[in-house]
N, C-alpha and C positions, 0 to 999 in steps of 0.2 A: 948084142948091145946090153950093157949092164943096166941095172936099175937106176943108178945115178945118172947115166947118160939119158935115160928116158925122162927122168925128172927135169934135167937141164933143158931138154928139147921142149918140154911142156912149158917151162918157165919162160923160155925165149919166145914161144908162141904167144903166151899171155902178155908178155911185156910188149911184143910187137903190136898186139891189138890195143893195148893201153896207149902206146905212143901214137898209134894211128888216130885214136879217139882224141888225143890231145891236139894233134895236128889239125884235125877237122874242126875242133872247137876253137882253136886259135884263128883259123882261117875265117870261120863264120863270124867271129867277134872282132876282127881286124877293123880299125877305124883310122881315118886320116886326121890326125891330131892337129895338124897345121890348119886344115880347113875348119876344124872344130874351134880353133883359137881365133884365127884371123878372118874367117868367113862371115857372111851376113848372118847375124843372129848368133855369132860365135861367142866364145867365152870372153874375148877381149871387149866386144861390144856390150855384153851383159855386165862385165866388170865396170865399164864406164857408166852404164846406167845405174848400177848399184852404187857407184861413187856419188853420182848426181843425187840419187835418192837419199844416200847417206848424208850428203851436204844439206839437202833440203830438210831432212829429218833432224839434222843437228841444229839448223836454224830454228826449226819448230820447237826442238827441245829447249834451246836457249830462250825462245819467246815464252815457251810454257813455264820454264823455270822462273823467268821474270814475273810472269803472271802469277805463278805459284808463290813467289816471294811477296808480290803485292797482296795476294789473297791471304797469305799467312800474316802479313803485317795488319791487313784489315781485320783478319780474324783475331789477331792478338788485341787490336784496339776494341773489337767487338766483345772479345772475352773480358777485357779490362772493364769495358762499360757494363757488361753483364755482371761481372764480379762486383762492381760498384753498386749496380742495381740490386744484386743479391744481398750485399751488405746492408743497403738501405732497406730492402724488403725484410731482411733478418731483424734489423732494428725496429721496423714498423711492426713485424710479427711479434717481437718481444713486447713492444708497446701495446699492441692489440691484445696479446695474451694477458698483459697486466690489466688492461681495461676490461677484458672479458672476465678475468678473475674478480675484479672490482664489481663488475655488473652482476656476476653470480652472487657475490656477497651481498650487494644491494638487493638482488632479487630474493635471496633467502631472507634478508631483513624485512623486505616488503611483504613477503609471504607471512612471516611471523607477525608483522604489523597488522596485515589483513586478518589473520587468524585472531589476534588479540582484539581487533576492532569488531570482528564478527561475534566473538565471545562477549565483548562489552555491549554490542548492539542487542544480542540475545538477552543479556541481563537487563539492559535498559528496556527492552520490549516487555519482559516479564514485569519490570517495575511499572511501566506505563499501563500494562493491562491491569495490574493490581490497583494503580492509581485511578484508572478509569472505572474499575468496579467500585472503589471507594467513593469516587465522584458520583457514580450512579446511586449508590446507597445514600450519600450525602444529599443528592438532589431529591431522592424520594423522601428522605427525612425532612429536607428543607420544604418540599411541597406539602408534606404532611403538617409540619410546623406552621407553614404559611396559611394552610387551610384552617388550622386551629386558631392561629392569630386572627385570620379574617373572621372566623366564626366568633371568636371572643370579642373582636372589634365591633362586629354587628351587635353582639349581645351587649357590649359596652354602650354603643350608640343607643340601642333600645333601652338599656338601663338608664342612660342619661335622659332620653326622652321621657321614660316612665318617671324618672326622678323629677324632671321639670313639671310633668303633668301632676305628679303627686304633691310637689311643692306648691304649685298653683292651687291644687285642690285643698291642700292644707291651709293655705292662706285664705281661700274662700270659706273653708269650714271654720277657721278661726274667727273670720268676720261673722259667719252665721252663728257660731257659738256665742260670740259676744252679743249679737243681736238677740238670740234666744234667751240669754241670761238677763238681758235688759227687759225683755218682754215678761220673763218669768218674775223678775223683781217687781215690775209694774203691776202684774196681776196677782202677785202674792203666791206664786207657784213654787213648790219645793223641787229643786233639780234632783234630789236624792230619792224622790218617790219612785216606787217600783213601776216599771213599764213593761215587764215581761208579757209577751203575747200581744201587745198592742202594736199596730202598724204605724210607722212614722208618716207624717203628712208630706209626701213627696210625689212628684209626677215625672213622666218621661215619655218615650216613644217606643213603638215596636220596631226593632232593628232587623229582625229576620223571622221567618216562619220555618220552624224545624220540620214539622210534619203536620198532620191534621189536628193534633192535640197539644203540640208544644210550640212556644214562641220564645223569642229572645228580646229583652228590653234593655234600654240604655242606662238604667239605674241599678245599683248593686249594694254590696255590703257597706261601702263607704258612705252610702246615702241612708243607711240604717236598715236596709232590707235584710231579712233573715228567712231561712227555710220555714215555710208554713204561712208566711204573710200572704194576704190576698190583695189583688189589684183589680181595679175596675177598668175596662177597656171601652173607649168611646172614639168616635170619629170627630174630626175638627168641625164638621157641620153640626155636631151636638147629638147625633144619634148614638144610643147606647148599644154596645156590641156583646157584652158579657163580662164574666168574672174569671180570673185566673189565679192559681195558687203557686207560689214560688217553691220550686223543688231543688234549685241550686243557685247559691248566691256567690258571686265573685266580687272583687273590689269595685269594678266599674261596669258590671253587667250582671244580669240574672236570667235564669231559664225558668219559665212558668208553664204549668199545665192548665189547659182550658177546662173549666167546670161545665160539663154538658148541660146541667139544669138551668144555668144562667145565660146560655148562649142565645143571643138575639140577632146575630148577623155574622157574615163572613169577615174574619179578622184579616187585615192586610198589613204589609209593611208600611210604616209611616203613621199608623193609627196611634192615638194617645193612650197612656195608662196613668192611673193615679190611685193612691191608697184610699182617698176619699173624694167623692163627687160633691161639689158645692151645689 
């Protein structure tokens, strides 16, 4: 047998095995297509069920499309409403932005006004403090001037009182001078005769006891007393108390020192004094 014959035999054998395998495979996969189509649960029954399902789904699709159309219409209306609202809101936003810008400008202006007011208040406070200090100085000066005025008023009142007293005293002395001149004319006395060293004929009372050796009397320079004149001291009952020498003479009073050699008793306030004892 040649080589080609051997190859052909092998090929025939292989092809026989392949066809046998195909035959077994076809046999094992053989189905009754009629039963598959017309039998219970077959393709025809499933096709009818699919058609029913398709019809139902078609109805649902139609309903869904109608609902979708309604929903789209509602959404379009809602979108239109929202767009209107959006436009309204946009206008309100623009208005609010304008108001906000105006408020910011007003706020800046208010801040500037407040700063100006604070600066003005600070300046006014400084002026007020300065005015208060000037008022305090003026009040102190006023109080000082018032005290001076009051003091001068008191001095004026005292001066007026002293003037009234001196006026009355002057009138009294004028009367006395006239009386003395008349007496001098009657007795032939010379008013121009020297009287240095002689005491005037006057009397008064002891107004105060200065110490053991000094007294104050109610007559003075206006009555003719001078430093060095002597006065006799006696009590109203008539008892003699002693002699004093004038050491200081004022217009309406005098201070005298008690002469120890002539002391006859204790001198008290209210005792009488005279330049001459009758």
